[in-house]
TIMI-2910 file (N, C-alpha, C, CB; in pm, 1 decimal, decimal comma, always signed):
<rs>
+----------+----------+----------+----------+----------+----------+----------+----------+----------+----------+----------+----------+------+
!      n_x !      n_y !      n_z !     ca_x !     ca_y !     ca_z !      c_x !      c_y !      c_z !     cb_x !     cb_y !     cb_z ! resn !
+----------+----------+----------+----------+----------+----------+----------+----------+----------+----------+----------+----------+------+
! +10188,4 ! +12181,7 ! +11457,3 ! +10034,6 ! +12191,0 ! +11409,4 !  +9909,3 ! +12156,6 ! +11544,3 ! +10017,4 ! +12059,0 ! +11271,6 !  Met !
!  +9874,9 ! +12222,6 ! +11517,9 !  +9730,9 ! +12083,6 ! +11595,6 !  +9592,2 ! +12073,9 ! +11476,3 !  +9623,1 ! +12172,9 ! +11808,5 !  Glu !
!  +9546,8 ! +11966,6 ! +11552,3 !  +9436,6 ! +11919,4 ! +11522,8 !  +9291,6 ! +11966,0 ! +11551,7 !  +9452,2 ! +11823,9 ! +11560,3 !  Phe !
!  +9253,2 ! +11940,1 ! +11492,0 !  +9079,9 ! +11973,2 ! +11565,0 !  +8986,3 ! +11895,9 ! +11413,4 !  +9028,6 ! +12226,8 ! +11592,3 !  Thr !
!  +8846,2 ! +11953,0 ! +11483,9 !  +8717,0 ! +11873,7 ! +11480,8 !  +8636,6 ! +11861,0 ! +11533,7 !  +8711,7 ! +11794,2 ! +11478,0 !  Trp !
!  +8502,2 ! +11912,4 ! +11521,0 !  +8356,2 ! +11925,1 ! +11564,6 !  +8342,8 ! +11743,8 ! +11682,8 !  +8225,7 ! +11933,1 ! +11370,2 !  His !
!  +8299,3 ! +11786,4 ! +11806,1 !  +8283,1 ! +11633,2 ! +11843,9 !  +8237,7 ! +11569,0 ! +11765,7 !  +8214,6 ! +11598,2 ! +11942,1 !  Glu !
!  +8136,7 ! +11631,1 ! +11790,6 !  +7981,4 ! +11497,9 ! +11699,7 !  +8011,5 ! +11475,4 ! +11627,1 !  +7832,4 ! +11516,0 ! +11643,5 !  Glu !
!  +8082,8 ! +11522,4 ! +11513,5 !  +8083,5 ! +11512,2 ! +11387,5 !  +8214,2 ! +11329,8 ! +11347,9 !  +8144,8 ! +11700,9 ! +11330,4 !  Lys !
!  +8300,0 ! +11356,0 ! +11480,6 !  +8343,9 ! +11265,0 ! +11513,1 !  +8351,1 ! +11163,0 ! +11526,4 !  +8352,6 ! +11270,5 ! +11546,7 !  Arg !
!  +8255,0 ! +11196,3 ! +11641,5 !  +8136,5 ! +11063,5 ! +11672,5 !  +8062,2 ! +10975,8 ! +11580,4 !  +8022,3 ! +11112,6 ! +11737,0 !  Lys !
!  +7991,5 ! +11059,7 ! +11462,7 !  +7970,6 ! +11053,8 ! +11355,2 !  +7998,0 ! +10934,7 ! +11276,5 !  +8015,7 ! +11141,6 ! +11321,2 !  Ser !
!  +8159,6 ! +11070,5 ! +11223,9 !  +8243,5 ! +10947,8 ! +11144,8 !  +8274,4 ! +10798,5 ! +11236,3 !  +8408,6 ! +11017,9 ! +11101,3 !  Asn !
!  +8304,3 ! +10782,8 ! +11361,0 !  +8365,1 ! +10673,7 ! +11358,1 !  +8259,7 ! +10549,1 ! +11320,2 !  +8434,6 ! +10663,9 ! +11488,2 !  Ile !
!  +8151,0 ! +10588,7 ! +11379,8 !  +7972,7 ! +10439,8 ! +11375,6 !  +7940,6 ! +10451,8 ! +11198,1 !  +7734,6 ! +10532,4 ! +11509,4 !  Arg !
!  +8028,1 ! +10597,3 ! +11089,7 !  +7980,3 ! +10575,0 ! +10945,1 !  +8106,1 ! +10476,8 ! +10893,0 !  +7961,0 ! +10736,1 ! +10847,5 !  Lys !
!  +8213,3 ! +10478,8 ! +10936,3 !  +8364,7 ! +10457,5 ! +10851,7 !  +8453,7 ! +10404,9 ! +10965,1 !  +8442,4 ! +10617,7 ! +10777,7 !  His !
!  +8434,2 ! +10382,2 ! +11097,0 !  +8496,7 ! +10286,4 ! +11198,4 !  +8664,7 ! +10376,6 ! +11214,7 !  +8503,7 ! +10089,8 ! +11120,5 !  Gly !
!  +8703,1 ! +10501,0 ! +11131,4 !  +8769,9 ! +10567,5 ! +11186,8 !  +8809,8 ! +10735,0 ! +11308,2 !  +8793,5 ! +10549,0 ! +11102,8 !  Leu !
!  +8875,0 ! +10737,9 ! +11318,3 !  +8801,7 ! +10838,0 ! +11482,3 !  +8973,2 ! +10942,5 ! +11366,2 !  +8834,9 ! +10724,0 ! +11783,0 !  Asp !
!  +8928,6 ! +11044,0 ! +11384,8 !  +8989,4 ! +11219,2 ! +11394,1 !  +9083,4 ! +11191,3 ! +11434,8 !  +8930,0 ! +11343,2 ! +11483,2 !  Phe !
!  +9109,1 ! +11194,5 ! +11647,1 !  +9247,9 ! +11183,1 ! +11631,4 !  +9315,1 ! +11155,5 ! +11591,1 !  +9290,3 ! +11165,1 ! +11662,2 !  Ala !
!  +9305,1 ! +10998,4 ! +11443,9 !  +9432,6 ! +10917,7 ! +11464,9 !  +9468,6 ! +11010,6 ! +11301,2 !  +9420,0 ! +10695,4 ! +11479,4 !  Arg !
!  +9388,2 ! +11089,6 ! +11272,4 !  +9440,9 ! +11170,8 ! +11132,3 !  +9593,5 ! +11218,7 ! +11116,7 !  +9356,6 ! +11310,7 ! +11118,7 !  Ala !
!  +9577,0 ! +11257,3 ! +11257,1 !  +9811,8 ! +11266,6 ! +11220,4 !  +9916,7 ! +11210,3 ! +11245,5 !  +9899,1 ! +11359,0 ! +11268,8 !  His !
!  +9850,8 ! +11112,3 ! +11242,2 !  +9867,7 ! +10930,7 ! +11192,6 ! +10001,5 ! +11002,5 ! +11087,3 !  +9672,9 ! +10817,1 ! +11072,7 !  Asn !
!  +9820,9 ! +10989,3 ! +10974,4 !  +9851,8 ! +11002,9 ! +10845,8 !  +9942,8 ! +11087,2 ! +10776,2 !  +9762,5 ! +11020,8 ! +10802,6 !  Val !
!  +9937,9 ! +11226,8 ! +10856,8 !  +9959,3 ! +11371,2 ! +10813,6 ! +10096,0 ! +11337,7 ! +10836,4 !  +9886,8 ! +11508,5 ! +10895,8 !  Phe !
! +10170,4 ! +11211,3 ! +10924,0 ! +10353,7 ! +11235,0 ! +10941,5 ! +10367,5 ! +11159,5 ! +10861,0 ! +10453,8 ! +11201,8 ! +11077,6 !  Ala !
! +10299,0 ! +11110,6 ! +10747,0 ! +10369,4 ! +11010,5 ! +10616,7 ! +10370,2 ! +11019,7 ! +10561,8 ! +10369,9 ! +10926,8 ! +10568,1 !  Gly !
! +10358,7 ! +11008,4 ! +10377,9 ! +10385,8 ! +11064,4 ! +10304,3 ! +10206,4 ! +11079,9 ! +10254,4 ! +10507,7 ! +11003,1 ! +10228,4 !  Glu !
! +10195,0 ! +11190,1 ! +10241,1 ! +10098,7 ! +11214,1 ! +10152,4 ! +10058,7 ! +11270,2 ! +10070,2 ! +10048,0 ! +11223,0 ! +10172,4 !  Thr !
!  +9947,8 ! +11231,3 ! +10005,7 !  +9939,6 ! +11346,0 !  +9827,8 !  +9777,2 ! +11447,3 !  +9888,8 !  +9877,1 ! +11185,2 !  +9590,0 !  Phe !
!  +9788,7 ! +11543,1 !  +9889,9 !  +9671,0 ! +11696,6 !  +9866,5 !  +9661,2 ! +11712,9 !  +9792,9 !  +9673,1 ! +11824,2 !  +9895,2 !  Thr !
!  +9576,8 ! +11771,8 !  +9805,0 !  +9464,7 ! +11832,8 !  +9637,1 !  +9381,8 ! +11945,7 !  +9666,9 !  +9324,7 ! +11705,7 !  +9569,8 !  Phe !
!  +9323,0 ! +12034,9 !  +9628,5 !  +9218,6 ! +12108,1 !  +9647,9 !  +9052,8 ! +12062,2 !  +9669,1 !  +9234,6 ! +12180,4 !  +9548,8 !  Glu !
!  +8990,1 ! +12017,9 !  +9698,7 !  +8826,3 ! +12076,9 !  +9598,2 !  +8814,5 ! +12136,9 !  +9630,3 !  +8693,5 ! +12040,4 !  +9577,1 !  Asp !
!  +8782,4 ! +12106,9 !  +9473,8 !  +8687,0 ! +12274,8 !  +9443,6 !  +8564,8 ! +12188,5 !  +9356,0 !  +8799,6 ! +12444,0 !  +9306,2 !  Ile !
!  +8511,6 ! +12076,1 !  +9411,6 !  +8371,5 ! +12031,9 !  +9354,1 !  +8276,6 ! +12151,1 !  +9370,9 !  +8307,6 ! +11896,8 !  +9434,1 !  Arg !
!  +8283,3 ! +12170,3 !  +9457,2 !  +8168,9 ! +12263,5 !  +9511,6 !  +8221,9 ! +12408,2 !  +9598,5 !  +8073,9 ! +12163,5 !  +9620,9 !  Phe !
!  +8108,9 ! +12517,6 !  +9605,3 !  +8192,4 ! +12645,9 !  +9723,4 !  +8121,8 ! +12571,1 !  +9854,0 !  +8128,9 ! +12871,3 !  +9703,4 !  Asp !
!  +8240,9 ! +12577,4 !  +9868,3 !  +8212,8 ! +12529,6 ! +10060,3 !  +8173,6 ! +12654,4 ! +10144,9 !  +8381,3 ! +12464,8 ! +10154,9 !  Tyr !
!  +8242,7 ! +12754,3 ! +10060,9 !  +8249,6 ! +12902,6 ! +10106,8 !  +8384,5 ! +12891,1 ! +10196,3 !  +8100,3 ! +12960,5 ! +10201,5 !  Gly !
!  +8509,2 ! +12810,8 ! +10176,6 !  +8644,1 ! +12755,8 ! +10229,2 !  +8685,6 ! +12690,1 ! +10165,2 !  +8657,8 ! +12697,0 ! +10331,9 !  Glu !
!  +8873,0 ! +12716,9 ! +10164,6 !  +8943,8 ! +12620,3 ! +10109,2 !  +8933,3 ! +12494,6 ! +10190,8 !  +9076,4 ! +12663,6 ! +10091,4 !  Gln !
!  +8920,3 ! +12411,4 ! +10059,2 !  +8870,4 ! +12309,5 ! +10141,1 !  +9054,9 ! +12213,3 ! +10046,6 !  +8640,2 ! +12242,9 ! +10101,1 !  Arg !
!  +9083,4 ! +12063,3 ! +10106,9 !  +9199,8 ! +11986,5 ! +10051,5 !  +9087,8 ! +11850,5 ! +10096,4 !  +9390,5 ! +12010,7 ! +10138,2 !  Phe !
!  +9183,7 ! +11716,8 ! +10021,2 !  +9159,1 ! +11613,2 ! +10063,2 !  +9338,7 ! +11565,0 ! +10085,0 !  +9049,5 ! +11533,3 !  +9960,0 !  Val !
!  +9326,3 ! +11441,1 ! +10156,5 !  +9441,4 ! +11382,2 ! +10169,9 !  +9447,6 ! +11289,4 ! +10141,3 !  +9486,3 ! +11379,2 ! +10253,2 !  Thr !
!  +9509,7 ! +11193,0 ! +10082,2 !  +9522,6 ! +11042,6 ! +10096,0 !  +9659,6 ! +11028,3 ! +10101,8 !  +9459,8 ! +10954,3 !  +9981,9 !  Ile !
!  +9637,1 ! +10990,2 ! +10231,0 !  +9786,2 ! +10877,3 ! +10323,2 !  +9731,6 ! +10782,4 ! +10393,4 !  +9895,6 ! +10954,8 ! +10456,1 !  Gly !
!  +9882,2 ! +10639,9 ! +10457,8 !  +9817,6 ! +10571,8 ! +10525,4 !  +9765,0 ! +10579,4 ! +10681,0 !  +9874,0 ! +10491,1 ! +10503,4 !  Leu !
!  +9683,9 ! +10506,9 ! +10659,9 !  +9677,2 ! +10487,8 ! +10851,3 !  +9703,9 ! +10319,2 ! +10876,0 !  +9473,8 ! +10537,6 ! +10937,1 !  Leu !
!  +9814,0 ! +10283,7 ! +10942,2 !  +9818,4 ! +10118,8 ! +10924,0 !  +9856,7 ! +10061,2 ! +10790,3 !  +9677,9 ! +10057,0 ! +10950,6 !  Asp !
!  +9751,6 !  +9905,2 ! +10722,4 !  +9746,3 !  +9937,9 ! +10619,0 !  +9683,3 !  +9933,1 ! +10543,3 !  +9794,6 !  +9923,5 ! +10589,1 !  Asp !
!  +9595,1 ! +10049,4 ! +10536,3 !  +9510,8 ! +10142,8 ! +10476,9 !  +9480,4 ! +10270,7 ! +10415,6 !  +9468,3 ! +10146,3 ! +10522,5 !  Ser !
!  +9535,2 ! +10281,9 ! +10325,7 !  +9470,3 ! +10396,7 ! +10256,8 !  +9349,8 ! +10509,6 ! +10245,5 !  +9460,8 ! +10356,8 ! +10185,7 !  Val !
!  +9420,5 ! +10585,1 ! +10345,8 !  +9270,8 ! +10724,5 ! +10389,9 !  +9235,6 ! +10794,4 ! +10370,6 !  +9238,5 ! +10791,8 ! +10457,6 !  Val !
!  +9136,9 ! +10850,3 ! +10283,8 !  +9114,9 ! +10988,4 ! +10266,4 !  +9051,9 ! +11063,4 ! +10356,0 !  +9056,7 ! +11008,4 ! +10167,0 !  Ile !
!  +9100,8 ! +11199,1 ! +10412,6 !  +9094,1 ! +11316,0 ! +10505,0 !  +9046,2 ! +11420,9 ! +10395,1 !  +9247,5 ! +11355,8 ! +10588,4 !  Ile !
!  +9006,3 ! +11494,8 ! +10414,4 !  +8865,7 ! +11565,6 ! +10356,6 !  +8896,7 ! +11689,8 ! +10507,4 !  +8665,2 ! +11425,5 ! +10356,7 !  Val !
!  +8963,1 ! +11783,3 ! +10523,0 !  +9018,6 ! +11919,1 ! +10647,3 !  +9025,4 ! +12071,9 ! +10519,8 !  +9257,9 ! +11867,6 ! +10742,8 !  His !
!  +9021,1 ! +12121,4 ! +10671,7 !  +9055,5 ! +12321,5 ! +10617,8 !  +9191,6 ! +12324,5 ! +10682,5 !  +8925,0 ! +12489,2 ! +10710,4 !  Thr !
!  +9288,5 ! +12414,2 ! +10644,0 !  +9368,3 ! +12417,7 ! +10662,8 !  +9416,4 ! +12585,3 ! +10772,4 !  +9403,6 ! +12374,8 ! +10537,3 !  Glu !
!  +9433,7 ! +12603,3 ! +10851,4 !  +9533,3 ! +12757,3 ! +10891,3 !  +9667,0 ! +12757,2 ! +10915,7 !  +9495,6 ! +12828,0 ! +11020,9 !  Thr !
!  +9689,6 ! +12838,4 ! +10914,9 !  +9912,3 ! +12829,6 ! +10981,1 !  +9914,7 ! +12759,2 ! +11124,2 ! +10017,7 ! +13047,4 ! +11032,4 !  Ala !
!  +9817,9 ! +12763,1 ! +11193,5 !  +9788,6 ! +12684,8 ! +11275,4 !  +9741,3 ! +12539,5 ! +11338,0 !  +9756,6 ! +12730,9 ! +11284,7 !  Lys !
!  +9621,6 ! +12483,9 ! +11235,2 !  +9552,5 ! +12366,9 ! +11288,7 !  +9509,5 ! +12300,0 ! +11108,9 !  +9393,1 ! +12422,4 ! +11418,6 !  Glu !
!  +9450,3 ! +12216,1 ! +11160,5 !  +9467,5 ! +12095,8 ! +11008,1 !  +9330,4 ! +12040,7 ! +11198,7 !  +9733,9 ! +11954,6 ! +10920,0 !  Ile !
!  +9234,5 ! +12140,1 ! +11027,2 !  +9058,4 ! +12113,2 ! +11093,3 !  +9025,2 ! +11950,0 ! +11064,0 !  +8908,8 ! +12229,0 ! +10984,5 !  Arg !
!  +8986,2 ! +11867,9 ! +11063,8 !  +8916,4 ! +11745,4 ! +11027,9 !  +8764,3 ! +11758,5 ! +10996,2 !  +8933,6 ! +11649,9 ! +11138,4 !  Ile !
!  +8725,3 ! +11744,7 ! +10859,2 !  +8611,6 ! +11718,1 ! +10810,0 !  +8531,8 ! +11581,1 ! +10797,6 !  +8627,4 ! +11762,4 ! +10710,3 !  Ile !
!  +8621,1 ! +11499,8 ! +10766,7 !  +8621,0 ! +11340,8 ! +10773,2 !  +8713,4 ! +11266,9 ! +10715,2 !  +8514,6 ! +11286,9 ! +10722,5 !  Ser !
!  +8722,5 ! +11141,0 ! +10766,5 !  +8825,0 ! +11034,8 ! +10722,5 !  +8685,1 ! +10944,5 ! +10708,5 !  +8973,4 ! +10979,1 ! +10845,7 !  Met !
!  +8814,8 ! +10835,7 ! +10580,0 !  +8771,7 ! +10782,6 ! +10588,6 !  +8836,2 ! +10632,7 ! +10469,5 !  +8668,0 ! +10860,0 ! +10600,3 !  Arg !
!  +8799,0 ! +10513,8 ! +10415,8 !  +8849,1 ! +10464,5 ! +10374,7 !  +8907,6 ! +10476,9 ! +10254,8 !  +8808,4 ! +10408,9 ! +10395,8 !  Arg !
!  +9022,5 ! +10509,3 ! +10194,8 !  +8963,4 ! +10528,8 ! +10031,3 !  +8933,7 ! +10396,6 !  +9931,7 !  +9083,1 ! +10617,3 !  +9943,5 !  Ala !
!  +8818,5 ! +10444,3 !  +9860,4 !  +8825,5 ! +10338,3 !  +9713,9 !  +8947,5 ! +10358,2 !  +9590,9 !  +8670,5 ! +10366,5 !  +9621,0 !  Asn !
!  +8934,1 ! +10244,5 !  +9532,6 !  +9048,7 ! +10129,7 !  +9432,0 !  +9077,5 ! +10267,7 !  +9374,3 !  +8978,7 !  +9968,3 !  +9294,5 !  Lys !
!  +9021,2 ! +10346,6 !  +9321,5 !  +9016,1 ! +10499,9 !  +9256,3 !  +9096,9 ! +10545,1 !  +9331,6 !  +8885,0 ! +10590,9 !  +9252,0 !  His !
!  +9101,1 ! +10544,8 !  +9413,3 !  +9160,1 ! +10688,1 !  +9544,6 !  +9310,9 ! +10583,3 !  +9561,2 !  +9018,1 ! +10716,5 !  +9772,1 !  Glu !
!  +9256,7 ! +10521,3 !  +9609,4 !  +9404,4 ! +10382,0 !  +9626,7 !  +9488,5 ! +10416,6 !  +9559,3 !  +9391,5 ! +10217,6 !  +9575,0 !  Gln !
!  +9490,5 ! +10412,6 !  +9389,0 !  +9570,4 ! +10386,4 !  +9207,2 !  +9574,1 ! +10589,5 !  +9242,6 !  +9404,1 ! +10282,2 !  +8989,6 !  Lys !
!  +9493,9 ! +10648,7 !  +9240,9 !  +9515,1 ! +10780,0 !  +9308,3 !  +9699,5 ! +10772,9 !  +9334,1 !  +9404,8 ! +10789,2 !  +9474,6 !  Leu !
!  +9646,3 ! +10744,6 !  +9512,9 !  +9746,2 ! +10761,5 !  +9556,7 !  +9893,7 ! +10707,7 !  +9550,3 !  +9710,0 ! +10758,8 !  +9630,8 !  Tyr !
!  +9955,2 ! +10576,1 !  +9449,3 !  +9984,5 ! +10543,8 !  +9486,5 ! +10116,5 ! +10536,4 !  +9348,1 !  +9902,0 ! +10477,2 !  +9558,8 !  Phe !
! +10012,2 ! +10636,4 !  +9244,1 ! +10084,6 ! +10665,2 !  +9109,6 ! +10111,5 ! +10804,2 !  +9181,4 !  +9990,3 ! +10657,7 !  +8940,3 !  Glu !
! +10084,2 ! +10917,8 !  +9247,7 ! +10134,5 ! +10998,9 !  +9267,1 ! +10255,1 ! +11013,6 !  +9314,1 ! +10077,2 ! +11037,1 !  +9305,6 !  Asn !
! +10236,1 ! +10876,3 !  +9390,4 ! +10348,7 ! +10926,5 !  +9524,7 ! +10483,2 ! +10879,5 !  +9467,3 ! +10320,0 ! +10837,5 !  +9702,1 !  Leu !
! +10511,0 ! +10709,2 !  +9414,6 ! +10532,0 ! +10590,5 !  +9383,3 ! +10585,3 ! +10605,8 !  +9195,9 ! +10382,7 ! +10501,5 !  +9428,2 !  Tyr !
! +10479,1 ! +10659,2 !  +9171,8 ! +10519,5 ! +10659,3 !  +9021,4 ! +10464,2 ! +10611,5 !  +8894,3 ! +10614,3 ! +10606,9 !  +9015,9 !  Gly !
+----------+----------+----------+----------+----------+----------+----------+----------+----------+----------+----------+----------+------+
</rs>
C-alpha cells in the first residue's frame, strides 16, 4: 500500500501540528481503530484512523483505494479520542 498526500498540505500540517504525513505508515503498521467520517458530504469516502505514533495517540483523516492511502490530515488525539482508541482496542 502506497501513502500519498499533497505536499503543501503536508508542510502546513507540520507547521500547525508538528506531525509529518511521511510518518503515517508507522501508525498504520500498529494497532488502529478506523471509522468512516460521515459528518459532512466530502464528495468522497473519508476515514478517521486512530493509532499510536511513538508514545502519542494520533488521528489521521484519509481516503483509501485498492492501491493507496491518501493522507488529508494528522494531529494528536484529544482526551475523548484517546479514550475511544483504548476502549475500542482494549475494551
